[in-house]
Structures are given as C-alpha cells and as structure tokens.
NUVEX-859279 format. One record per residue (C-alpha): residue number from 1; x, y, z. Coordinates in nm, 2 decimals, padded with zeros to 4 digits. Example, Ala and Ser with C-alpha at 12.3 -4.5 7.8 and 13.67 -1.06 7.14 Angstrom:
# residues 2
(site 1 (01.23 -00.45 00.78))
(site 2 (01.37 -00.11 00.71))
# end
This chain:
# residues 92
(site 1 (01.49 01.09 00.69))
(site 2 (01.56 01.31 00.41))
(site 3 (01.81 01.29 00.13))
(site 4 (01.94 01.43 -00.20))
(site 5 (01.90 01.34 -00.50))
(site 6 (02.17 01.60 -00.70))
(site 7 (02.34 01.40 -00.90))
(site 8 (01.96 01.15 -01.05))
(site 9 (01.95 01.26 -01.38))
(site 10 (01.66 00.97 -01.55))
(site 11 (01.36 00.98 -01.50))
(site 12 (01.17 00.96 -01.23))
(site 13 (00.91 00.77 -01.23))
(site 14 (01.10 00.51 -01.41))
(site 15 (01.34 00.48 -01.15))
(site 16 (01.11 00.43 -00.85))
(site 17 (00.93 00.21 -01.05))
(site 18 (01.24 00.05 -01.12))
(site 19 (01.26 00.00 -00.70))
(site 20 (00.97 -00.12 -00.62))
(site 21 (00.74 00.18 -00.56))
(site 22 (00.44 00.33 -00.74))
(site 23 (00.25 00.62 -00.74))
(site 24 (00.05 00.68 -00.40))
(site 25 (-00.32 00.66 -00.57))
(site 26 (-00.44 00.83 -00.29))
(site 27 (-00.17 01.06 -00.16))
(site 28 (-00.03 01.40 -00.33))
(site 29 (00.19 01.37 -00.72))
(site 30 (00.48 01.39 -00.52))
(site 31 (00.41 01.09 -00.31))
(site 32 (00.53 00.71 -00.38))
(site 33 (00.49 00.42 -00.15))
(site 34 (00.63 00.06 -00.17))
(site 35 (00.44 -00.24 00.08))
(site 36 (00.65 -00.45 00.29))
(site 37 (00.39 -00.71 00.32))
(site 38 (00.21 -00.74 -00.01))
(site 39 (-00.09 -00.54 00.18))
(site 40 (-00.17 -00.18 00.19))
(site 41 (00.05 -00.17 00.55))
(site 42 (00.34 -00.14 00.64))
(site 43 (00.49 00.04 00.37))
(site 44 (00.78 00.29 00.26))
(site 45 (00.64 00.66 00.19))
(site 46 (00.82 00.91 -00.02))
(site 47 (00.79 01.21 -00.08))
(site 48 (00.99 01.39 -00.38))
(site 49 (01.06 01.77 -00.34))
(site 50 (01.16 01.89 -00.70))
(site 51 (01.31 02.20 -00.63))
(site 52 (01.53 02.08 -00.35))
(site 53 (01.60 01.75 -00.58))
(site 54 (01.53 01.57 -00.21))
(site 55 (01.36 01.21 -00.10))
(site 56 (01.15 01.24 00.22))
(site 57 (01.09 00.85 00.31))
(site 58 (00.94 00.70 00.61))
(site 59 (00.75 00.38 00.75))
(site 60 (00.39 00.36 00.75))
(site 61 (00.30 00.12 01.00))
(site 62 (-00.08 00.16 01.02))
(site 63 (-00.31 00.42 00.82))
(site 64 (-00.43 00.71 00.98))
(site 65 (-00.67 00.66 01.26))
(site 66 (-00.98 00.90 01.15))
(site 67 (-01.11 00.96 00.77))
(site 68 (-00.99 01.35 00.76))
(site 69 (-00.66 01.29 01.00))
(site 70 (-00.29 01.28 00.88))
(site 71 (-00.20 01.13 01.15))
(site 72 (-00.04 00.79 01.14))
(site 73 (00.23 00.58 01.32))
(site 74 (00.52 00.68 01.12))
(site 75 (00.89 00.58 01.19))
(site 76 (01.11 00.85 01.00))
(site 77 (01.45 00.73 01.14))
(site 78 (01.60 00.38 01.29))
(site 79 (01.74 00.07 01.12))
(site 80 (01.48 -00.01 00.91))
(site 81 (01.44 00.35 00.72))
(site 82 (01.83 00.35 00.72))
(site 83 (01.87 00.03 00.54))
(site 84 (01.63 00.15 00.31))
(site 85 (01.80 00.46 00.19))
(site 86 (02.11 00.25 00.13))
(site 87 (01.90 00.01 -00.10))
(site 88 (01.77 00.34 -00.30))
(site 89 (02.11 00.47 -00.30))
(site 90 (02.29 00.17 -00.40))
(site 91 (02.05 00.23 -00.74))
(site 92 (02.16 00.57 -00.80))
# end
C-alpha cells in the first residue's frame, strides 16, 4: 500500500525511529522494518521513495524461500496494513 508524505518536513530517519521502525540491515538504503513479534518475522516493511515522497508498506509474514529470491508471503493491503498506515499518519 502506498501513501504520500508530502506534508512531512522533518528528519525521516528520526521519524521512522520514533514510530518503531529501524533500517533494514539486509535491505536497501531506503528500507525500514518494524517487528510484530520481537523476532525477524512477521514484520512491517517500508520502502521510502524520496523523489515521490512516498511510502510503500507491506507486511512480511515470512522470509523468502530461496537464498537469492525476492518472493515472500507479503500482504500489500488488508485491515492490518491499513491500520498501520493510519498509525503512521497519526504521527505526521
């Protein structure tokens, strides 16, 4: 699910940290995650597009099945993702 951050003018790294996200050590530079269980999965996964000032969020249920594969059991919409988007927006 994608949504805009056009009205945000603060430090993005601090914003994500303040709402419980941290940089994904194994992902791209624009990738942030927040665990739901204290473990690695399930987790919310955010990609931030700086040019569009847009967040793309999904819920990773489990890791990719194969070492070099990008496929995973991700949910890109639904009640849980929508609730997390509203939670993020409430901090803006």
